[in-house]
Chimera marker file (.cmm) of the C-alpha trace (Angstrom):
<marker_set name="trace">
<marker id="1" x="159.831" y="253.829" z="218.660" r="1" g="1" b="0" radius="0.5"/>
<marker id="2" x="159.946" y="257.975" z="219.550" r="1" g="1" b="0" radius="0.5"/>
<marker id="3" x="157.125" y="259.766" z="220.697" r="1" g="1" b="0" radius="0.5"/>
<marker id="4" x="157.553" y="262.613" z="218.667" r="1" g="1" b="0" radius="0.5"/>
<marker id="5" x="155.068" y="264.484" z="220.942" r="1" g="1" b="0" radius="0.5"/>
<marker id="6" x="157.257" y="264.547" z="223.872" r="1" g="1" b="0" radius="0.5"/>
<marker id="7" x="160.464" y="265.153" z="221.584" r="1" g="1" b="0" radius="0.5"/>
<marker id="8" x="159.065" y="268.135" z="219.565" r="1" g="1" b="0" radius="0.5"/>
<marker id="9" x="156.752" y="270.705" z="221.338" r="1" g="1" b="0" radius="0.5"/>
<marker id="10" x="155.969" y="274.535" z="221.998" r="1" g="1" b="0" radius="0.5"/>
<marker id="11" x="157.173" y="275.491" z="225.085" r="1" g="1" b="0" radius="0.5"/>
<marker id="12" x="156.432" y="279.084" z="226.731" r="1" g="1" b="0" radius="0.5"/>
<marker id="13" x="159.024" y="280.716" z="229.128" r="1" g="1" b="0" radius="0.5"/>
<marker id="14" x="158.515" y="284.356" z="230.581" r="1" g="1" b="0" radius="0.5"/>
<marker id="15" x="155.851" y="284.988" z="227.914" r="1" g="1" b="0" radius="0.5"/>
<marker id="16" x="157.897" y="283.834" z="224.966" r="1" g="1" b="0" radius="0.5"/>
<marker id="17" x="156.584" y="280.946" z="222.492" r="1" g="1" b="0" radius="0.5"/>
<marker id="18" x="160.019" y="278.456" z="222.020" r="1" g="1" b="0" radius="0.5"/>
<marker id="19" x="159.760" y="275.626" z="219.823" r="1" g="1" b="0" radius="0.5"/>
<marker id="20" x="162.097" y="272.974" z="222.154" r="1" g="1" b="0" radius="0.5"/>
<marker id="21" x="163.462" y="269.701" z="220.227" r="1" g="1" b="0" radius="0.5"/>
<marker id="22" x="164.454" y="267.569" z="222.261" r="1" g="1" b="0" radius="0.5"/>
<marker id="23" x="167.346" y="265.236" z="221.012" r="1" g="1" b="0" radius="0.5"/>
<marker id="24" x="168.976" y="263.734" z="224.781" r="1" g="1" b="0" radius="0.5"/>
<marker id="25" x="169.630" y="260.214" z="225.661" r="1" g="1" b="0" radius="0.5"/>
<marker id="26" x="169.167" y="259.417" z="221.781" r="1" g="1" b="0" radius="0.5"/>
<marker id="27" x="171.468" y="256.841" z="221.232" r="1" g="1" b="0" radius="0.5"/>
<marker id="28" x="171.229" y="256.184" z="217.340" r="1" g="1" b="0" radius="0.5"/>
<marker id="29" x="171.291" y="257.945" z="213.641" r="1" g="1" b="0" radius="0.5"/>
<marker id="30" x="167.524" y="256.704" z="212.537" r="1" g="1" b="0" radius="0.5"/>
<marker id="31" x="166.342" y="258.431" z="215.614" r="1" g="1" b="0" radius="0.5"/>
<marker id="32" x="168.247" y="261.578" z="215.695" r="1" g="1" b="0" radius="0.5"/>
<marker id="33" x="167.433" y="262.021" z="211.716" r="1" g="1" b="0" radius="0.5"/>
<marker id="34" x="163.792" y="261.260" z="212.671" r="1" g="1" b="0" radius="0.5"/>
<marker id="35" x="163.415" y="264.170" z="215.353" r="1" g="1" b="0" radius="0.5"/>
<marker id="36" x="165.847" y="266.235" z="213.475" r="1" g="1" b="0" radius="0.5"/>
<marker id="37" x="163.295" y="265.950" z="210.443" r="1" g="1" b="0" radius="0.5"/>
<marker id="38" x="159.940" y="266.113" z="211.869" r="1" g="1" b="0" radius="0.5"/>
<marker id="39" x="161.730" y="269.410" z="213.989" r="1" g="1" b="0" radius="0.5"/>
<marker id="40" x="163.035" y="271.095" z="210.497" r="1" g="1" b="0" radius="0.5"/>
<marker id="41" x="159.169" y="270.530" z="208.736" r="1" g="1" b="0" radius="0.5"/>
<marker id="42" x="157.585" y="272.143" z="211.930" r="1" g="1" b="0" radius="0.5"/>
<marker id="43" x="160.065" y="275.226" z="211.013" r="1" g="1" b="0" radius="0.5"/>
<marker id="44" x="159.419" y="275.031" z="207.603" r="1" g="1" b="0" radius="0.5"/>
<marker id="45" x="155.615" y="275.238" z="207.604" r="1" g="1" b="0" radius="0.5"/>
<marker id="46" x="156.090" y="278.549" z="210.177" r="1" g="1" b="0" radius="0.5"/>
<marker id="47" x="155.683" y="281.926" z="209.788" r="1" g="1" b="0" radius="0.5"/>
<marker id="48" x="159.270" y="282.303" z="210.945" r="1" g="1" b="0" radius="0.5"/>
<marker id="49" x="160.456" y="284.657" z="214.057" r="1" g="1" b="0" radius="0.5"/>
<marker id="50" x="161.010" y="281.068" z="215.763" r="1" g="1" b="0" radius="0.5"/>
<marker id="51" x="163.118" y="281.025" z="218.890" r="1" g="1" b="0" radius="0.5"/>
<marker id="52" x="164.500" y="277.390" z="218.997" r="1" g="1" b="0" radius="0.5"/>
<marker id="53" x="165.763" y="275.498" z="222.234" r="1" g="1" b="0" radius="0.5"/>
<marker id="54" x="167.640" y="272.308" z="221.675" r="1" g="1" b="0" radius="0.5"/>
<marker id="55" x="168.727" y="269.626" z="224.348" r="1" g="1" b="0" radius="0.5"/>
<marker id="56" x="171.920" y="267.454" z="223.325" r="1" g="1" b="0" radius="0.5"/>
<marker id="57" x="172.623" y="265.693" z="226.599" r="1" g="1" b="0" radius="0.5"/>
<marker id="58" x="173.781" y="262.508" z="225.870" r="1" g="1" b="0" radius="0.5"/>
<marker id="59" x="172.565" y="262.700" z="222.297" r="1" g="1" b="0" radius="0.5"/>
<marker id="60" x="174.281" y="260.540" z="219.352" r="1" g="1" b="0" radius="0.5"/>
<marker id="61" x="176.085" y="262.816" z="216.620" r="1" g="1" b="0" radius="0.5"/>
<marker id="62" x="177.041" y="260.729" z="213.852" r="1" g="1" b="0" radius="0.5"/>
<marker id="63" x="178.509" y="262.270" z="210.633" r="1" g="1" b="0" radius="0.5"/>
<marker id="64" x="175.572" y="261.657" z="208.832" r="1" g="1" b="0" radius="0.5"/>
<marker id="65" x="173.071" y="263.536" z="211.486" r="1" g="1" b="0" radius="0.5"/>
<marker id="66" x="175.687" y="266.645" z="211.148" r="1" g="1" b="0" radius="0.5"/>
<marker id="67" x="175.417" y="266.378" z="207.275" r="1" g="1" b="0" radius="0.5"/>
<marker id="68" x="171.510" y="266.446" z="207.555" r="1" g="1" b="0" radius="0.5"/>
<marker id="69" x="171.624" y="269.156" z="210.107" r="1" g="1" b="0" radius="0.5"/>
<marker id="70" x="173.844" y="271.455" z="208.490" r="1" g="1" b="0" radius="0.5"/>
<marker id="71" x="171.738" y="270.848" z="205.131" r="1" g="1" b="0" radius="0.5"/>
<marker id="72" x="168.387" y="270.864" z="206.384" r="1" g="1" b="0" radius="0.5"/>
<marker id="73" x="169.071" y="272.925" z="209.039" r="1" g="1" b="0" radius="0.5"/>
<marker id="74" x="170.583" y="275.569" z="206.466" r="1" g="1" b="0" radius="0.5"/>
<marker id="75" x="167.147" y="275.387" z="204.664" r="1" g="1" b="0" radius="0.5"/>
<marker id="76" x="165.100" y="276.866" z="207.490" r="1" g="1" b="0" radius="0.5"/>
<marker id="77" x="167.484" y="279.192" z="209.162" r="1" g="1" b="0" radius="0.5"/>
<marker id="78" x="165.939" y="282.546" z="208.044" r="1" g="1" b="0" radius="0.5"/>
<marker id="79" x="162.918" y="281.739" z="210.052" r="1" g="1" b="0" radius="0.5"/>
<marker id="80" x="164.707" y="281.093" z="213.195" r="1" g="1" b="0" radius="0.5"/>
<marker id="81" x="165.422" y="284.410" z="215.370" r="1" g="1" b="0" radius="0.5"/>
<marker id="82" x="167.187" y="283.090" z="218.176" r="1" g="1" b="0" radius="0.5"/>
<marker id="83" x="168.293" y="279.495" z="218.498" r="1" g="1" b="0" radius="0.5"/>
<marker id="84" x="169.883" y="277.959" z="222.144" r="1" g="1" b="0" radius="0.5"/>
<marker id="85" x="171.231" y="274.163" z="222.780" r="1" g="1" b="0" radius="0.5"/>
<marker id="86" x="172.581" y="273.174" z="225.479" r="1" g="1" b="0" radius="0.5"/>
<marker id="87" x="174.359" y="269.747" z="226.718" r="1" g="1" b="0" radius="0.5"/>
<marker id="88" x="177.267" y="268.579" z="228.107" r="1" g="1" b="0" radius="0.5"/>
<marker id="89" x="179.317" y="267.524" z="225.242" r="1" g="1" b="0" radius="0.5"/>
<marker id="90" x="182.432" y="269.291" z="223.647" r="1" g="1" b="0" radius="0.5"/>
<marker id="91" x="181.858" y="267.833" z="220.488" r="1" g="1" b="0" radius="0.5"/>
<marker id="92" x="177.916" y="268.817" z="220.185" r="1" g="1" b="0" radius="0.5"/>
<marker id="93" x="179.132" y="272.432" z="221.244" r="1" g="1" b="0" radius="0.5"/>
<marker id="94" x="181.799" y="272.375" z="218.359" r="1" g="1" b="0" radius="0.5"/>
<marker id="95" x="178.591" y="271.382" z="215.971" r="1" g="1" b="0" radius="0.5"/>
<marker id="96" x="176.160" y="273.919" z="217.049" r="1" g="1" b="0" radius="0.5"/>
<marker id="97" x="178.824" y="276.523" z="217.030" r="1" g="1" b="0" radius="0.5"/>
<marker id="98" x="179.600" y="275.754" z="213.348" r="1" g="1" b="0" radius="0.5"/>
<marker id="99" x="176.199" y="275.665" z="212.490" r="1" g="1" b="0" radius="0.5"/>
<marker id="100" x="175.335" y="278.930" z="213.618" r="1" g="1" b="0" radius="0.5"/>
<marker id="101" x="178.417" y="280.110" z="211.937" r="1" g="1" b="0" radius="0.5"/>
<marker id="102" x="177.289" y="279.038" z="208.513" r="1" g="1" b="0" radius="0.5"/>
<marker id="103" x="173.770" y="279.725" z="208.911" r="1" g="1" b="0" radius="0.5"/>
<marker id="104" x="174.131" y="283.351" z="210.516" r="1" g="1" b="0" radius="0.5"/>
<marker id="105" x="171.522" y="281.921" z="213.115" r="1" g="1" b="0" radius="0.5"/>
<marker id="106" x="171.987" y="283.933" z="216.223" r="1" g="1" b="0" radius="0.5"/>
<marker id="107" x="172.642" y="281.252" z="218.621" r="1" g="1" b="0" radius="0.5"/>
<marker id="108" x="174.570" y="279.983" z="221.437" r="1" g="1" b="0" radius="0.5"/>
<marker id="109" x="175.821" y="276.335" z="222.921" r="1" g="1" b="0" radius="0.5"/>
<marker id="110" x="175.455" y="276.223" z="226.712" r="1" g="1" b="0" radius="0.5"/>
<marker id="111" x="175.710" y="273.832" z="229.604" r="1" g="1" b="0" radius="0.5"/>
<marker id="112" x="172.117" y="274.022" z="231.104" r="1" g="1" b="0" radius="0.5"/>
<marker id="113" x="168.602" y="274.547" z="230.240" r="1" g="1" b="0" radius="0.5"/>
<marker id="114" x="168.419" y="277.545" z="232.277" r="1" g="1" b="0" radius="0.5"/>
<marker id="115" x="171.709" y="279.404" z="230.683" r="1" g="1" b="0" radius="0.5"/>
<marker id="116" x="169.619" y="278.554" z="227.227" r="1" g="1" b="0" radius="0.5"/>
<marker id="117" x="166.241" y="279.735" z="228.287" r="1" g="1" b="0" radius="0.5"/>
<marker id="118" x="168.067" y="283.122" z="229.423" r="1" g="1" b="0" radius="0.5"/>
<marker id="119" x="169.895" y="283.631" z="226.337" r="1" g="1" b="0" radius="0.5"/>
<marker id="120" x="166.929" y="283.368" z="224.397" r="1" g="1" b="0" radius="0.5"/>
<marker id="121" x="164.860" y="285.874" z="226.595" r="1" g="1" b="0" radius="0.5"/>
<marker id="122" x="167.936" y="288.249" z="226.989" r="1" g="1" b="0" radius="0.5"/>
<marker id="123" x="167.222" y="291.684" z="225.041" r="1" g="1" b="0" radius="0.5"/>
<link id1="1" id2="2" r="1" g="1" b="0" radius="0.2"/>
<link id1="2" id2="3" r="1" g="1" b="0" radius="0.2"/>
<link id1="3" id2="4" r="1" g="1" b="0" radius="0.2"/>
<link id1="4" id2="5" r="1" g="1" b="0" radius="0.2"/>
<link id1="5" id2="6" r="1" g="1" b="0" radius="0.2"/>
<link id1="6" id2="7" r="1" g="1" b="0" radius="0.2"/>
<link id1="7" id2="8" r="1" g="1" b="0" radius="0.2"/>
<link id1="8" id2="9" r="1" g="1" b="0" radius="0.2"/>
<link id1="9" id2="10" r="1" g="1" b="0" radius="0.2"/>
<link id1="10" id2="11" r="1" g="1" b="0" radius="0.2"/>
<link id1="11" id2="12" r="1" g="1" b="0" radius="0.2"/>
<link id1="12" id2="13" r="1" g="1" b="0" radius="0.2"/>
<link id1="13" id2="14" r="1" g="1" b="0" radius="0.2"/>
<link id1="14" id2="15" r="1" g="1" b="0" radius="0.2"/>
<link id1="15" id2="16" r="1" g="1" b="0" radius="0.2"/>
<link id1="16" id2="17" r="1" g="1" b="0" radius="0.2"/>
<link id1="17" id2="18" r="1" g="1" b="0" radius="0.2"/>
<link id1="18" id2="19" r="1" g="1" b="0" radius="0.2"/>
<link id1="19" id2="20" r="1" g="1" b="0" radius="0.2"/>
<link id1="20" id2="21" r="1" g="1" b="0" radius="0.2"/>
<link id1="21" id2="22" r="1" g="1" b="0" radius="0.2"/>
<link id1="22" id2="23" r="1" g="1" b="0" radius="0.2"/>
<link id1="23" id2="24" r="1" g="1" b="0" radius="0.2"/>
<link id1="24" id2="25" r="1" g="1" b="0" radius="0.2"/>
<link id1="25" id2="26" r="1" g="1" b="0" radius="0.2"/>
<link id1="26" id2="27" r="1" g="1" b="0" radius="0.2"/>
<link id1="27" id2="28" r="1" g="1" b="0" radius="0.2"/>
<link id1="28" id2="29" r="1" g="1" b="0" radius="0.2"/>
<link id1="29" id2="30" r="1" g="1" b="0" radius="0.2"/>
<link id1="30" id2="31" r="1" g="1" b="0" radius="0.2"/>
<link id1="31" id2="32" r="1" g="1" b="0" radius="0.2"/>
<link id1="32" id2="33" r="1" g="1" b="0" radius="0.2"/>
<link id1="33" id2="34" r="1" g="1" b="0" radius="0.2"/>
<link id1="34" id2="35" r="1" g="1" b="0" radius="0.2"/>
<link id1="35" id2="36" r="1" g="1" b="0" radius="0.2"/>
<link id1="36" id2="37" r="1" g="1" b="0" radius="0.2"/>
<link id1="37" id2="38" r="1" g="1" b="0" radius="0.2"/>
<link id1="38" id2="39" r="1" g="1" b="0" radius="0.2"/>
<link id1="39" id2="40" r="1" g="1" b="0" radius="0.2"/>
<link id1="40" id2="41" r="1" g="1" b="0" radius="0.2"/>
<link id1="41" id2="42" r="1" g="1" b="0" radius="0.2"/>
<link id1="42" id2="43" r="1" g="1" b="0" radius="0.2"/>
<link id1="43" id2="44" r="1" g="1" b="0" radius="0.2"/>
<link id1="44" id2="45" r="1" g="1" b="0" radius="0.2"/>
<link id1="45" id2="46" r="1" g="1" b="0" radius="0.2"/>
<link id1="46" id2="47" r="1" g="1" b="0" radius="0.2"/>
<link id1="47" id2="48" r="1" g="1" b="0" radius="0.2"/>
<link id1="48" id2="49" r="1" g="1" b="0" radius="0.2"/>
<link id1="49" id2="50" r="1" g="1" b="0" radius="0.2"/>
<link id1="50" id2="51" r="1" g="1" b="0" radius="0.2"/>
<link id1="51" id2="52" r="1" g="1" b="0" radius="0.2"/>
<link id1="52" id2="53" r="1" g="1" b="0" radius="0.2"/>
<link id1="53" id2="54" r="1" g="1" b="0" radius="0.2"/>
<link id1="54" id2="55" r="1" g="1" b="0" radius="0.2"/>
<link id1="55" id2="56" r="1" g="1" b="0" radius="0.2"/>
<link id1="56" id2="57" r="1" g="1" b="0" radius="0.2"/>
<link id1="57" id2="58" r="1" g="1" b="0" radius="0.2"/>
<link id1="58" id2="59" r="1" g="1" b="0" radius="0.2"/>
<link id1="59" id2="60" r="1" g="1" b="0" radius="0.2"/>
<link id1="60" id2="61" r="1" g="1" b="0" radius="0.2"/>
<link id1="61" id2="62" r="1" g="1" b="0" radius="0.2"/>
<link id1="62" id2="63" r="1" g="1" b="0" radius="0.2"/>
<link id1="63" id2="64" r="1" g="1" b="0" radius="0.2"/>
<link id1="64" id2="65" r="1" g="1" b="0" radius="0.2"/>
<link id1="65" id2="66" r="1" g="1" b="0" radius="0.2"/>
<link id1="66" id2="67" r="1" g="1" b="0" radius="0.2"/>
<link id1="67" id2="68" r="1" g="1" b="0" radius="0.2"/>
<link id1="68" id2="69" r="1" g="1" b="0" radius="0.2"/>
<link id1="69" id2="70" r="1" g="1" b="0" radius="0.2"/>
<link id1="70" id2="71" r="1" g="1" b="0" radius="0.2"/>
<link id1="71" id2="72" r="1" g="1" b="0" radius="0.2"/>
<link id1="72" id2="73" r="1" g="1" b="0" radius="0.2"/>
<link id1="73" id2="74" r="1" g="1" b="0" radius="0.2"/>
<link id1="74" id2="75" r="1" g="1" b="0" radius="0.2"/>
<link id1="75" id2="76" r="1" g="1" b="0" radius="0.2"/>
<link id1="76" id2="77" r="1" g="1" b="0" radius="0.2"/>
<link id1="77" id2="78" r="1" g="1" b="0" radius="0.2"/>
<link id1="78" id2="79" r="1" g="1" b="0" radius="0.2"/>
<link id1="79" id2="80" r="1" g="1" b="0" radius="0.2"/>
<link id1="80" id2="81" r="1" g="1" b="0" radius="0.2"/>
<link id1="81" id2="82" r="1" g="1" b="0" radius="0.2"/>
<link id1="82" id2="83" r="1" g="1" b="0" radius="0.2"/>
<link id1="83" id2="84" r="1" g="1" b="0" radius="0.2"/>
<link id1="84" id2="85" r="1" g="1" b="0" radius="0.2"/>
<link id1="85" id2="86" r="1" g="1" b="0" radius="0.2"/>
<link id1="86" id2="87" r="1" g="1" b="0" radius="0.2"/>
<link id1="87" id2="88" r="1" g="1" b="0" radius="0.2"/>
<link id1="88" id2="89" r="1" g="1" b="0" radius="0.2"/>
<link id1="89" id2="90" r="1" g="1" b="0" radius="0.2"/>
<link id1="90" id2="91" r="1" g="1" b="0" radius="0.2"/>
<link id1="91" id2="92" r="1" g="1" b="0" radius="0.2"/>
<link id1="92" id2="93" r="1" g="1" b="0" radius="0.2"/>
<link id1="93" id2="94" r="1" g="1" b="0" radius="0.2"/>
<link id1="94" id2="95" r="1" g="1" b="0" radius="0.2"/>
<link id1="95" id2="96" r="1" g="1" b="0" radius="0.2"/>
<link id1="96" id2="97" r="1" g="1" b="0" radius="0.2"/>
<link id1="97" id2="98" r="1" g="1" b="0" radius="0.2"/>
<link id1="98" id2="99" r="1" g="1" b="0" radius="0.2"/>
<link id1="99" id2="100" r="1" g="1" b="0" radius="0.2"/>
<link id1="100" id2="101" r="1" g="1" b="0" radius="0.2"/>
<link id1="101" id2="102" r="1" g="1" b="0" radius="0.2"/>
<link id1="102" id2="103" r="1" g="1" b="0" radius="0.2"/>
<link id1="103" id2="104" r="1" g="1" b="0" radius="0.2"/>
<link id1="104" id2="105" r="1" g="1" b="0" radius="0.2"/>
<link id1="105" id2="106" r="1" g="1" b="0" radius="0.2"/>
<link id1="106" id2="107" r="1" g="1" b="0" radius="0.2"/>
<link id1="107" id2="108" r="1" g="1" b="0" radius="0.2"/>
<link id1="108" id2="109" r="1" g="1" b="0" radius="0.2"/>
<link id1="109" id2="110" r="1" g="1" b="0" radius="0.2"/>
<link id1="110" id2="111" r="1" g="1" b="0" radius="0.2"/>
<link id1="111" id2="112" r="1" g="1" b="0" radius="0.2"/>
<link id1="112" id2="113" r="1" g="1" b="0" radius="0.2"/>
<link id1="113" id2="114" r="1" g="1" b="0" radius="0.2"/>
<link id1="114" id2="115" r="1" g="1" b="0" radius="0.2"/>
<link id1="115" id2="116" r="1" g="1" b="0" radius="0.2"/>
<link id1="116" id2="117" r="1" g="1" b="0" radius="0.2"/>
<link id1="117" id2="118" r="1" g="1" b="0" radius="0.2"/>
<link id1="118" id2="119" r="1" g="1" b="0" radius="0.2"/>
<link id1="119" id2="120" r="1" g="1" b="0" radius="0.2"/>
<link id1="120" id2="121" r="1" g="1" b="0" radius="0.2"/>
<link id1="121" id2="122" r="1" g="1" b="0" radius="0.2"/>
<link id1="122" id2="123" r="1" g="1" b="0" radius="0.2"/>
</marker_set>
């Protein structure tokens, strides 16, 4: 059982509030979907102008997850002003970049958390 409070939380970086969603080391579709759904719900309930940080290191990305990400993510994309995702997998990079292109979210997939945070706060 996942602890969603550890996986989805607000963090502060250089004075900026950022929604952190942690998919790292999840190895199955049901758990990936649980984190995705909880994150989408939090974004949907927000007033918008969200900066999002996503950790996909060693995350399991199935066709089911990608389909849900595209459909559900598209529905809340208007509330996300900037998004950065990071991880070590080229397939995940392709999925993230496709999501950013389809939704119009200003986003970037990078290799490390530090690079992702730097992107989020750059002007």
